[in-house]
C-alpha positions in Angstrom: 3.1 18.9 42.0 4.2 19.8 45.5 6.3 17.1 47.8 5.8 17.0 51.3 8.0 15.3 53.9 6.6 13.3 57.0 4.7 10.0 57.3 0.8 9.1 58.7 0.9 12.9 59.9 0.6 13.8 56.9 -2.1 11.9 55.7 -5.0 13.5 56.2 -3.3 17.1 54.8 -2.0 15.4 51.5 -6.1 13.7 51.0 -6.9 17.1 51.1 -4.7 18.3 48.9 -5.3 16.1 46.3 -9.3 15.3 46.2 -10.2 19.3 47.4 -7.4 20.5 46.0 -6.4 19.1 43.3 -3.1 19.1 43.4 -0.6 16.3 43.3 1.3 15.2 45.7 4.9 13.5 46.2 5.0 12.0 49.6 8.5 12.0 51.4 9.6 9.0 54.3 13.0 8.0 56.3 15.0 11.3 57.0 13.1 14.4 56.7 15.5 17.6 56.0 13.3 20.0 56.8 12.9 18.1 60.2 16.1 17.6 61.2 16.0 19.7 64.5 13.7 16.9 65.9 15.6 13.9 64.5 18.7 15.2 66.1 20.5 15.6 62.6 21.1 14.3 59.2 21.2 10.8 60.7 19.7 7.8 58.5 16.1 6.5 59.4 14.6 2.8 59.8 17.7 1.0 61.2 15.6 -1.2 63.9 13.1 -3.2 62.8 10.3 -1.8 64.5 11.7 1.8 62.9 12.1 0.2 59.6 7.6 -1.3 59.8 7.0 2.2 60.6 8.7 3.9 57.3 7.0 1.2 55.3 3.5 1.7 57.6 4.1 5.5 56.8 4.3 5.4 52.9 1.5 3.5 52.8 -0.2 5.9 54.7 0.6 8.5 52.3 0.2 6.1 49.2 -3.7 5.7 50.5 -3.9 9.7 51.1 -3.1 10.1 47.3 0.2 10.6 47.0 1.7 9.7 43.5 5.4 8.9 44.5 7.3 8.6 47.5 10.8 9.6 47.9 12.9 7.5 50.5 15.8 9.4 51.8 18.6 7.5 54.2 17.8 4.1 55.3 19.2 0.8 55.1 18.5 -1.1 51.7 16.2 -3.3 53.2 14.0 -0.9 53.9 14.5 0.6 50.1 13.6 -2.8 48.9 10.3 -3.5 51.3 9.1 0.0 50.0 9.4 -0.7 46.6 7.8 -4.2 46.7 5.0 -3.2 49.0 4.1 -0.1 47.5 2.4 0.4 43.9 3.2 4.0 43.3 6.3 4.7 42.7 9.4 4.6 45.6 12.1 7.2 44.4 15.4 6.9 46.7 18.2 9.1 47.9 20.6 7.1 49.9 18.2 3.9 50.0 19.8 1.5 48.0 19.6 0.2 44.6 16.2 -1.8 44.8 14.2 0.8 44.9 12.1 2.3 41.7 14.6 5.4 41.0 16.6 7.2 42.5 17.4 11.2 42.7 21.1 13.0 44.4 20.6 16.6 45.2 22.2 18.5 42.1 25.1 20.2 43.7 26.2 17.1 45.9 26.2 15.0 42.7 28.4 17.6 40.8 30.3 18.7 43.2 29.2 22.1 42.5 28.4 25.3 44.4 26.7 27.2 41.6 23.9 26.2 39.1 25.9 26.0 35.3 23.8 28.7 33.2 23.4 27.4 29.6 25.4 29.9 27.3 22.4 31.7 25.6 21.1 32.6 29.6 24.7 34.6 29.9 23.9 38.1 29.6 26.5 40.0 27.1 28.0 41.8 29.6 29.1 38.8 31.9 32.6 37.6 30.9 32.9 33.2 31.3 35.8 32.8 33.5 35.1 28.8 33.4 33.4 26.7 31.3 31.5 23.9 33.8 28.8 23.3 31.7 30.3 20.3 29.7 31.7 19.0 32.9 28.0 19.3 34.3 26.6 17.6 31.6 29.4 14.6 31.2 28.4 14.5 35.0 24.6 14.4 35.1 24.9 11.6 32.0 27.2 9.3 33.9 24.7 9.1 36.6 21.9 8.9 34.4 24.0 6.1 32.4 24.7 4.1 35.9 21.3 4.3 37.4 19.8 2.6 33.9 22.6 0.1 34.3 21.8 -0.7 37.8 25.3 -0.1 38.8 24.6 2.4 40.8 24.0 3.1 44.1 26.1 0.4 44.7 27.4 -1.6 47.7 29.8 1.2 48.2 26.9 3.9 48.2 24.3 2.2 50.4 26.1 2.6 53.5 23.1 2.2 56.2 22.9 -1.3 57.6 20.4 -3.1 60.0 21.9 -5.3 62.6 21.3 -8.9 61.3 18.6 -9.7 64.2 16.5 -6.5 63.5 17.0 -7.5 59.9 15.2 -10.6 61.2 12.6 -8.7 62.8 12.1 -6.3 60.2 11.5 -9.7 57.7 9.4 -11.4 60.4 7.2 -8.3 60.6 6.7 -8.5 56.7 5.4 -11.9 56.7 2.8 -11.6 59.4 0.8 -9.2 57.4 1.7 -10.2 53.4 -1.6 -10.8 52.6 -3.6 -7.6 54.2 -0.6 -5.8 52.2 -1.0 -7.1 48.7 -4.6 -6.7 48.8 -4.1 -3.2 49.5 -1.7 -3.0 46.8 -4.5 -4.4 44.8 -6.8 -2.0 45.6 -4.4 1.1 45.0 -3.9 -0.1 41.5 -7.5 -0.8 40.7 -8.0 3.3 41.9 -4.9 4.5 40.0 -6.4 2.5 36.6 -9.9 3.2 36.7 -8.7 6.7 37.6 -6.8 7.4 34.5 -9.0 8.1 31.6 -6.3 7.7 29.5 -5.2 4.5 30.4 -8.8 3.5 30.8 -9.5 4.1 26.8 -6.3 3.0 25.3 -5.3 6.4 24.0 -2.0 6.1 23.8 -2.1 2.3 22.6 -1.9 0.8 25.9 -5.5 -0.7 26.7 -6.7 -1.5 29.9 -4.2 -2.8 32.3 -6.3 -3.3 35.3 -4.4 -6.6 35.7 -2.5 -7.2 38.8 0.7 -9.1 39.3 1.9 -9.5 42.7 5.5 -11.0 41.6 6.9 -8.4 42.7 4.7 -7.6 46.0 5.3 -11.7 47.3 8.6 -11.8 49.0 11.3 -14.6 50.5 14.4 -14.6 52.0 17.7 -16.2 51.0 20.1 -17.9 53.0 21.8 -14.6 53.3 19.3 -13.1 54.7 18.1 -10.3 51.9 14.9 -9.7 50.6 13.6 -11.4 46.8 11.4 -11.3 45.1 9.0 -14.5 43.9 
């Protein structure tokens, strides 16, 4: 598999890589580090209603092109939530709030380390080990896994990208305008994914054909505090 950064502009390339090359592709929207020179540096994306909607439309285009998942980087949590609720494929967040389907961090950032710890059996015999950071690394990775699974990371303290209240209201209004269209597209995508999964269709692992779409997470309302809630 490969990961490609960029939105709708990458859709044609992804479609060819998947359908012609037979290579699985993960998309990447929001902040795209490989293109920071065109973004003005490492800056959060999707902080206005128009740009937030553009991030969503980018992700939908990548899904339609055949991406199996999408990374969303450095966007407000309201945008991360909209992505998770409108895409059938998994949305993996890095600085995208707690509502996405999964979390990822850069390994060295997570561990506060400049060097990847080597397992002891891979250390050459001629090498003297001056420090043992392997256990600290293991504990750090385990703590990250535990907090993600428990839902305690990322907390509000680590979801720093906010959208002004007025822009958030505009974004929610935009989402409401074509909610039925997006839901229909999600049903189609769900069917396409299930139909293409031979193991799923024949129940190889005991699950049977799950060609039943549940829109529970795709239909949304808003509460008084301005947050998006699933019905």
